[in-house]
C-alpha positions, 0 to 999 in steps of 0.5 A: 276715287282711286287712281287706276294702275292703267293710268300710270306708267307700269314698267317693264321691258328688260333691256338687252343687258344691264350695264356692268352687272351679271344675271342669274336665275329668276328669284321672282317677278316684279312690276315697277309702277312709276308716278311723278316726274322723269327723275322718278323714271330714272330712279325706277330704271336704276331699281330695275337694273339692280333687280334684273342683275340679281335675277328678278324677272321684270313684268309689265302688269302688276297683276302678273307680278309677285311684287308690285313696287310703287315709286311714289311722288311726294311733291304736291298734294294731288301727287301724294293722293295719286300715290296713295290711291295707286298703292291701295289699288296695288294692294287690292291685287293681293286679293285678286291676282298673283301679287303677293307683296306691295312695296312703297318707294320714292319721294312719298316713302322717303318723306313720310316713312313710318307715318305712311306705313302706319296709315297704309298697313296694306303696304308690305314695306315702306323703303327710303332711297338708301334701301335701293342698293339692297332692294333685291334682299328686301324683296326676297325677305318680304316674300319669305314673310319678313316685314322690313322696318319702315324708313325713318325720315330725316332732313337730308339737306345736310346729306348727300343723296346716296341713293338712287344716285350713288355717285359721291363716293360716300356710303360707308366706303362701298365701291359705288357704280359709276366710278372706276368702271365707265360701264359700271352704272346700273340701269334697265330700260322699262319702255321702248320710247325713242327718248329717255331721261338721263340724270345729270345731278340729284338734290338741290341747294336752293331754299325756296320757301314753298319747296320741300324737295331739298328736305327729302332729296338732299344736297345738290350733287353733280354726276361726273361727266364720264358717268353721264357720257357712259350712260348716254352711250348705253342709251344710244345703243338701246335705240334712244334718239333723244336724251332728256337731261334731268335734275332738280336744277340743271343750271347748277351742274358742275358747281360742286365739282368746281366748274360751273361751265361744265354743262356747256362743255358736256353738251357737245359731247352728248350731242356727238354720240353715235345714234343721238340726234337730240339733246334736251336740257330740263329745269333751268333756274332763271337766276342761274342762267349764264350767257355762256350756257345760252350760247352753248345751247343755241350754237351746239348742233343737236341741242334742241331750242327748248328752254324749261325756265322755272319762273314760278311767278313774276311779281318781285314781292311774291318772288322775294317771299318765295326766296327767289330772284327776278321779276317781270322785266328780268324774265322778259329780258331772259326770254328776249335773249333766248329768242334773239339767238333762236327765234323759233325756240320753245319756252315753257314754265310753271307758275304758282298762284295763291302764295301767302300774301299774294295781292290782286296787284301781284296777280295782275303783274303775273298776267302782264308777264305771261301776256308779254312773254308768250310762252309755249306752255305754262303749268298753273298750280295753286299754292298749298302748304308743304310740311316743314317748309318756311311758307307753311308758317307765313302769315296772310294765307289765302282762303282756298276759294281765292286760290282756286279762283286765281288758278281758274283765272290764270289757267284760262289766260294761259290756255288762250295765250298758248293756243295763240302761240301755237297758231303763230307756228302755222307755216313753220317747217319742223322735224318731228321725232315720231313716238307712237301712232294715233290710237284713232287713226294709225296712219297719223304719227304722234311726236314732238318737234324741236321746240316741244319737250316730252310728256308736259308739252304739246305734240305734233300730229303728223299726216301725209299731205292731202291728195298725196296718197295714203303712203306708209305711216311714219315709223316710230323712232323716225324723224319726219320733216313737214310743215305746220298747217294747223293747231289744236290747243298747244298741239300742232298738225303737221303735213309731211312735205 
């Protein structure tokens, strides 16, 4: 069954300006369809900035665009399927709508290149990351009838990620955006949300046996603080109230610049930008979390008490086969140190079950950890082989039905535990950033409290106190204070008080 274009983020509200770039008359219209993680959202906005600077018109609906650019996800099997289904549906628009061309970009295109093109002839081009800086030329050529050569994948683990984050000074000596001119970054906002992802690094140097990301995202490269701050100030000028710092591994930030304490010093500067009320840090690698980072996150005003810790499992035996560190006791100690500083902090993670060689004892150990840790949100994923990874060749692969049974078992436990955790928050005072109105009841605001991350965590449903009169519904982009009065799963019901 095909994924619907209406079910993914189809972007585009042009920003009031594209930072550091001129504009020209329209060369055609483009819709960007973004799948996958928030890092992909930043990539789409960088592509949009380049296209807008070259005179392309950004539109929201792919059916109204001359070109539909689909920013694909290649992380797990379901994401690959969703990306292919979306490309197929976009291709259908060439028969029924205005759309004249469909272009695949993003992780699936980078990872599979020509193979994807061969299996998806309806796509007019499959372009890799290094094509992003010339995207306008590629799209113009496609509309003129050309068919660019499909991307040829290579193992990028020994390469710097030239695009979409061209911050390293490599790329054939070209002067790159983000260096020299503090306003020289390229980005256009594609929505009006009061929060925005801000990429602080790209790539990954870790070699987890199950993960293919370093192969197609490249080695770890930190953005320079001046670049990050310039983009953060620009986002604040666009009405962004919360900065969501994203990367493949935020705890590695600064190591390639010779300063592992750089993130700790960057956080106060980001939080001090006029208009920015919140800063949130995503993807913390447990083995790299330093006491200084915990201290900075807990003590810097404006940095949210939210900890996105990538545990993946808690059995030491499974973690070693994953080429990772830690275990139940070490992870419980880390969660304890977080809550010692910030008792009401939100802590979230993802876990993989069904990894090759995983035993019933390993599953029981993971259940013991999750029960003791009482995390706010846990994503449960079943293991599946990823092309080219070490785990693909491991012995003791588990049957699919065993993996599925363990996913169902852990999902049931997690749903029970996280619902209990949400109920424990009844009576807490929270400040909610209102992001939208409830579709069924516009008097109810939908947003997030300090301990809730965007997209992947629960939300707060904000309503007026019973008997207090209807009043005005909370404005999108505003901060509303209230008390948690109930929970529905991981979602909280908040009364304004």
